[in-house]
C-alpha positions in Angstrom: 179.6 210.9 -3.2 176.3 209.8 -4.8 176.3 209.9 -8.6 174.2 212.8 -10.0 172.6 210.9 -12.3 171.5 208.4 -9.7 170.2 211.3 -7.7 168.3 212.6 -10.6 166.7 209.3 -11.3 165.8 209.0 -7.7 164.2 212.4 -7.6 162.2 211.5 -10.5 161.1 208.3 -9.2 160.0 210.2 -6.0 158.1 212.9 -8.1 155.9 210.4 -10.0 155.2 208.1 -6.9 154.2 211.2 -5.1 151.9 212.3 -8.1 150.4 208.6 -7.9 149.6 208.7 -4.1 152.2 205.9 -3.7 153.5 207.7 -0.4 154.8 204.3 1.0 157.1 203.9 -2.2 158.4 207.4 -1.8 158.9 206.7 1.9 161.2 203.9 0.9 163.1 205.8 -1.8 163.7 208.6 0.9 164.8 206.1 3.6 167.2 204.3 1.1 168.7 207.8 0.0 169.1 208.6 3.8 171.1 205.4 4.5 173.2 206.0 1.3 173.9 209.5 2.3 174.9 208.4 6.0 177.1 205.9 4.5 178.9 208.5 2.3 179.4 210.6 5.3 177.1 213.3 4.2 175.1 214.1 7.5 173.4 217.3 6.2 171.8 215.3 3.3 170.9 212.5 5.3 169.2 214.8 7.8 167.5 216.7 4.9 166.3 213.3 3.6 165.2 212.3 7.0 163.3 215.3 7.7 161.2 214.9 4.4 160.6 211.2 5.3 159.4 211.9 8.8 157.0 214.5 7.4 155.7 212.3 4.8 155.3 209.4 7.5 153.2 211.7 9.7 151.0 213.2 6.8 149.8 211.8 4.5 150.9 208.2 5.6 149.6 208.6 9.1 152.3 206.4 10.8 153.3 208.6 13.6 155.3 206.0 15.2 157.3 205.8 12.1 157.7 209.5 12.2 159.2 209.4 15.7 161.5 206.8 14.9 162.8 208.9 12.0 163.1 212.1 14.1 165.0 210.0 16.6 167.4 208.9 13.8 168.0 212.6 13.1 168.5 213.3 16.8 171.2 210.5 16.8 173.1 212.4 14.1 172.3 215.9 15.6 171.1 215.7 19.1 170.0 219.5 19.3 168.0 219.4 15.9 165.6 222.2 16.7 163.1 221.1 13.8 163.3 217.4 14.8 162.7 218.3 18.7 159.8 220.7 17.9 158.0 217.8 15.6 158.7 215.2 18.4 157.2 217.7 21.1 154.1 218.3 19.0 153.8 214.3 17.9 153.9 213.4 21.6 151.5 216.1 22.7 149.2 214.6 19.9 149.6 211.1 21.6 149.4 212.5 25.2 152.7 211.2 25.9 153.3 213.9 28.5 156.6 212.4 29.6 158.1 212.2 26.3 156.8 215.7 25.3 158.5 217.0 28.4 161.9 215.7 27.5 161.7 216.9 24.1 160.8 220.4 25.3 163.7 220.3 27.8 165.9 219.3 25.1 164.6 221.9 22.8 164.7 224.6 25.2 168.5 224.0 25.6 169.0 224.5 21.9 167.2 228.0 21.8 167.9 231.4 23.5 166.0 234.4 24.7 162.4 234.7 24.9 161.6 231.5 22.9 163.9 229.7 25.3 162.0 231.0 28.4 158.5 229.9 27.0 160.0 226.7 26.2 161.0 226.1 29.6 157.8 227.5 31.2 155.8 225.3 28.8 157.8 222.1 30.0 157.2 223.1 33.7 153.3 223.3 32.9 153.2 219.7 31.4 155.6 218.3 34.3 153.2 220.1 37.0 149.9 219.2 35.4 150.2 215.9 33.5 153.3 214.2 35.3 152.5 215.6 38.7 156.2 216.1 39.0 156.8 219.1 41.1 160.7 218.8 41.3 160.9 218.7 37.2 158.5 221.7 37.1 160.6 223.7 39.4 163.7 222.8 37.5 162.3 223.9 34.4 160.9 227.2 35.9 164.4 228.0 37.5 166.0 227.2 34.1 163.4 230.1 32.6 164.2 232.3 35.5 168.0 232.0 35.3 167.8 232.8 31.5 166.3 236.2 32.5 166.2 237.0 36.2 164.5 240.4 35.5 161.5 238.6 33.7 158.6 239.3 36.1 156.6 236.5 34.6 159.5 233.9 35.3 159.5 235.3 39.0 155.7 235.1 39.3 155.7 231.6 38.0 158.5 230.4 40.2 157.1 232.1 43.3 153.4 230.7 42.6 155.3 227.2 42.4 157.2 227.7 45.6 153.8 228.8 47.4 151.8 225.7 45.8 154.4 223.5 47.1 155.1 225.2 50.7 158.7 225.8 49.7 159.2 228.5 52.1 163.0 228.8 52.0 163.3 229.3 48.4 160.5 231.5 48.3 162.0 233.7 51.1 165.3 233.9 49.1 163.6 235.0 46.0 161.7 237.7 48.0 165.1 238.8 49.7 166.4 239.4 46.4 163.4 241.4 45.2 163.7 243.3 48.3 167.3 244.2 47.6 166.2 245.4 44.1 163.3 247.4 45.2 164.2 251.2 45.6 161.2 252.3 47.2 161.3 251.9 51.1 157.4 251.1 51.2 157.8 248.4 48.8 161.1 247.0 50.7 159.0 247.0 54.0 155.8 245.2 52.5 158.4 242.4 51.1 160.1 242.1 54.5 156.8 241.6 56.1 155.8 238.8 53.7 159.1 237.2 54.3 158.4 237.3 58.0 155.1 235.8 57.5 
Protein backbone atom coordinates (compact mmCIF):
# COMPACT_ATOMS: atom_id res chain seq x y z
CA UNK A 1 0.00 0.00 0.00
CA UNK A 2 1.27 3.45 -0.94
CA UNK A 3 2.51 5.66 1.91
CA UNK A 4 -0.10 8.42 2.46
CA UNK A 5 2.69 11.01 2.74
CA UNK A 6 4.08 9.92 -0.62
CA UNK A 7 0.58 10.13 -2.12
CA UNK A 8 0.13 13.66 -0.78
CA UNK A 9 3.54 14.70 -2.12
CA UNK A 10 2.76 13.27 -5.56
CA UNK A 11 -0.64 14.99 -5.53
CA UNK A 12 1.06 18.29 -4.80
CA UNK A 13 3.66 17.78 -7.55
CA UNK A 14 0.83 16.99 -9.96
CA UNK A 15 -1.09 20.11 -8.93
CA UNK A 16 1.91 22.41 -9.24
CA UNK A 17 3.02 20.97 -12.58
CA UNK A 18 -0.52 21.34 -13.93
CA UNK A 19 -0.60 24.97 -12.80
CA UNK A 20 2.71 25.57 -14.58
CA UNK A 21 1.43 23.89 -17.75
CA UNK A 22 3.92 21.05 -17.38
CA UNK A 23 1.47 18.47 -18.65
CA UNK A 24 4.16 16.02 -19.74
CA UNK A 25 5.52 16.03 -16.18
CA UNK A 26 2.04 15.42 -14.78
CA UNK A 27 1.64 12.54 -17.24
CA UNK A 28 4.91 11.03 -16.04
CA UNK A 29 3.78 11.26 -12.40
CA UNK A 30 0.38 9.73 -13.20
CA UNK A 31 2.01 6.90 -15.13
CA UNK A 32 4.43 6.17 -12.29
CA UNK A 33 1.60 6.20 -9.75
CA UNK A 34 -0.51 3.87 -11.93
CA UNK A 35 2.40 1.43 -12.20
CA UNK A 36 2.87 1.56 -8.41
CA UNK A 37 -0.85 1.00 -7.81
CA UNK A 38 -0.81 -1.98 -10.17
CA UNK A 39 2.27 -3.43 -8.45
CA UNK A 40 0.49 -3.02 -5.10
CA UNK A 41 -2.51 -4.93 -6.44
CA UNK A 42 -4.85 -1.91 -6.32
CA UNK A 43 -6.55 -2.29 -9.70
CA UNK A 44 -9.22 0.33 -8.95
CA UNK A 45 -6.62 2.99 -8.18
CA UNK A 46 -4.51 1.96 -11.16
CA UNK A 47 -7.51 2.35 -13.47
CA UNK A 48 -8.48 5.69 -11.89
CA UNK A 49 -4.98 7.04 -12.50
CA UNK A 50 -4.82 5.62 -16.03
CA UNK A 51 -8.13 7.32 -16.88
CA UNK A 52 -6.68 10.64 -15.73
CA UNK A 53 -3.49 9.97 -17.70
CA UNK A 54 -5.35 9.10 -20.91
CA UNK A 55 -7.54 12.21 -20.63
CA UNK A 56 -4.42 14.34 -20.15
CA UNK A 57 -2.66 12.68 -23.08
CA UNK A 58 -5.64 13.40 -25.31
CA UNK A 59 -6.05 17.00 -24.18
CA UNK A 60 -4.09 19.15 -23.47
CA UNK A 61 -1.04 17.14 -24.57
CA UNK A 62 -2.65 16.11 -27.86
CA UNK A 63 -1.01 12.69 -28.10
CA UNK A 64 -3.95 10.50 -29.09
CA UNK A 65 -1.70 7.55 -29.86
CA UNK A 66 -0.47 7.60 -26.26
CA UNK A 67 -4.06 8.01 -25.03
CA UNK A 68 -5.14 4.94 -27.03
CA UNK A 69 -2.26 2.98 -25.49
CA UNK A 70 -3.31 4.04 -22.01
CA UNK A 71 -6.95 3.10 -22.60
CA UNK A 72 -5.71 -0.28 -23.84
CA UNK A 73 -3.81 -0.69 -20.56
CA UNK A 74 -7.11 -0.11 -18.75
CA UNK A 75 -8.81 -2.77 -20.87
CA UNK A 76 -6.04 -5.21 -19.96
CA UNK A 77 -7.16 -4.77 -16.35
CA UNK A 78 -10.90 -4.56 -17.06
CA UNK A 79 -11.87 -5.71 -20.54
CA UNK A 80 -15.36 -4.25 -20.24
CA UNK A 81 -14.48 -0.84 -18.83
CA UNK A 82 -17.24 1.34 -20.24
CA UNK A 83 -15.38 4.65 -19.97
CA UNK A 84 -12.29 3.33 -21.72
CA UNK A 85 -14.34 1.73 -24.50
CA UNK A 86 -16.35 4.93 -25.07
CA UNK A 87 -13.17 6.99 -25.18
CA UNK A 88 -11.49 4.56 -27.59
CA UNK A 89 -14.50 4.58 -29.92
CA UNK A 90 -14.35 8.39 -30.01
CA UNK A 91 -10.58 8.50 -30.57
CA UNK A 92 -10.84 5.95 -33.38
CA UNK A 93 -13.72 7.88 -34.92
CA UNK A 94 -11.68 11.09 -34.82
CA UNK A 95 -8.84 9.22 -36.57
CA UNK A 96 -11.24 7.62 -39.10
CA UNK A 97 -10.01 4.21 -37.95
CA UNK A 98 -13.32 2.51 -38.70
CA UNK A 99 -12.15 -1.04 -38.04
CA UNK A 100 -10.98 -0.22 -34.52
CA UNK A 101 -14.00 2.01 -33.89
CA UNK A 102 -16.36 -0.81 -34.83
CA UNK A 103 -14.50 -3.22 -32.57
CA UNK A 104 -14.69 -0.75 -29.68
CA UNK A 105 -18.43 -0.23 -30.26
CA UNK A 106 -19.04 -3.99 -30.38
CA UNK A 107 -17.15 -4.47 -27.11
CA UNK A 108 -18.99 -1.52 -25.57
CA UNK A 109 -22.41 -2.81 -26.65
CA UNK A 110 -21.79 -6.08 -24.81
CA UNK A 111 -21.24 -4.15 -21.56
CA UNK A 112 -24.42 -2.07 -21.92
CA UNK A 113 -28.09 -2.93 -21.59
CA UNK A 114 -31.45 -1.75 -22.85
CA UNK A 115 -31.83 1.07 -25.35
CA UNK A 116 -28.22 2.14 -25.00
CA UNK A 117 -26.96 -1.31 -25.99
CA UNK A 118 -29.38 -1.45 -28.92
CA UNK A 119 -28.30 1.99 -30.16
CA UNK A 120 -24.62 1.04 -29.84
CA UNK A 121 -25.12 -2.17 -31.84
CA UNK A 122 -27.00 -0.18 -34.49
CA UNK A 123 -24.19 2.37 -34.67
CA UNK A 124 -21.63 -0.43 -35.06
CA UNK A 125 -23.74 -1.83 -37.89
CA UNK A 126 -23.81 1.52 -39.71
CA UNK A 127 -20.02 1.88 -39.47
CA UNK A 128 -19.49 -1.73 -40.60
CA UNK A 129 -21.79 -1.24 -43.58
CA UNK A 130 -20.76 2.25 -44.67
CA UNK A 131 -17.07 2.44 -43.85
CA UNK A 132 -15.90 -1.18 -43.77
CA UNK A 133 -18.19 -2.47 -46.50
CA UNK A 134 -18.67 -5.56 -44.34
CA UNK A 135 -22.31 -6.69 -44.68
CA UNK A 136 -21.79 -9.81 -42.57
CA UNK A 137 -20.47 -7.77 -39.67
CA UNK A 138 -23.26 -5.22 -40.10
CA UNK A 139 -25.84 -8.03 -40.06
CA UNK A 140 -24.33 -9.52 -36.92
CA UNK A 141 -24.57 -6.15 -35.15
CA UNK A 142 -28.14 -5.61 -36.35
CA UNK A 143 -29.12 -9.11 -35.19
CA UNK A 144 -27.57 -8.41 -31.79
CA UNK A 145 -29.66 -5.22 -31.51
CA UNK A 146 -32.78 -7.07 -32.63
CA UNK A 147 -32.24 -9.94 -30.19
CA UNK A 148 -32.04 -7.51 -27.27
CA UNK A 149 -35.58 -6.34 -28.05
CA UNK A 150 -37.40 -8.25 -30.80
CA UNK A 151 -40.40 -5.94 -30.37
CA UNK A 152 -38.37 -2.87 -31.42
CA UNK A 153 -39.78 -1.72 -34.74
CA UNK A 154 -36.63 0.24 -35.53
CA UNK A 155 -34.45 -2.85 -35.05
CA UNK A 156 -36.79 -4.91 -37.23
CA UNK A 157 -36.86 -2.26 -39.94
CA UNK A 158 -33.07 -1.89 -40.00
CA UNK A 159 -32.56 -5.64 -40.19
CA UNK A 160 -35.18 -6.04 -42.91
CA UNK A 161 -33.66 -3.16 -44.89
CA UNK A 162 -30.26 -4.86 -44.59
CA UNK A 163 -31.72 -8.13 -45.89
CA UNK A 164 -33.41 -6.34 -48.79
CA UNK A 165 -30.23 -4.41 -49.69
CA UNK A 166 -28.20 -7.64 -49.75
CA UNK A 167 -30.86 -9.84 -51.37
CA UNK A 168 -30.95 -12.11 -48.31
CA UNK A 169 -34.34 -13.58 -49.15
CA UNK A 170 -34.46 -16.45 -46.65
CA UNK A 171 -33.79 -14.46 -43.47
CA UNK A 172 -36.11 -11.71 -44.72
CA UNK A 173 -38.89 -14.24 -45.31
CA UNK A 174 -38.34 -15.71 -41.81
CA UNK A 175 -38.66 -12.26 -40.25
CA UNK A 176 -41.80 -11.52 -42.21
CA UNK A 177 -43.36 -14.84 -41.17
CA UNK A 178 -42.70 -13.93 -37.54
CA UNK A 179 -44.42 -10.60 -38.14
CA UNK A 180 -47.34 -12.39 -39.80
CA UNK A 181 -47.70 -14.70 -36.79
CA UNK A 182 -47.71 -11.69 -34.44
CA UNK A 183 -50.23 -9.70 -36.49
CA UNK A 184 -53.82 -9.76 -35.28
CA UNK A 185 -55.47 -8.00 -38.23
CA UNK A 186 -56.32 -10.51 -41.00
CA UNK A 187 -55.70 -7.87 -43.71
CA UNK A 188 -52.18 -7.24 -42.40
CA UNK A 189 -51.55 -11.01 -42.27
CA UNK A 190 -52.56 -11.32 -45.93
CA UNK A 191 -50.36 -8.35 -46.94
CA UNK A 192 -47.34 -9.85 -45.19
CA UNK A 193 -47.92 -13.28 -46.77
CA UNK A 194 -48.17 -11.68 -50.21
CA UNK A 195 -44.82 -9.95 -49.66
CA UNK A 196 -43.26 -13.24 -48.53
CA UNK A 197 -44.60 -14.95 -51.66
CA UNK A 198 -43.07 -12.25 -53.87
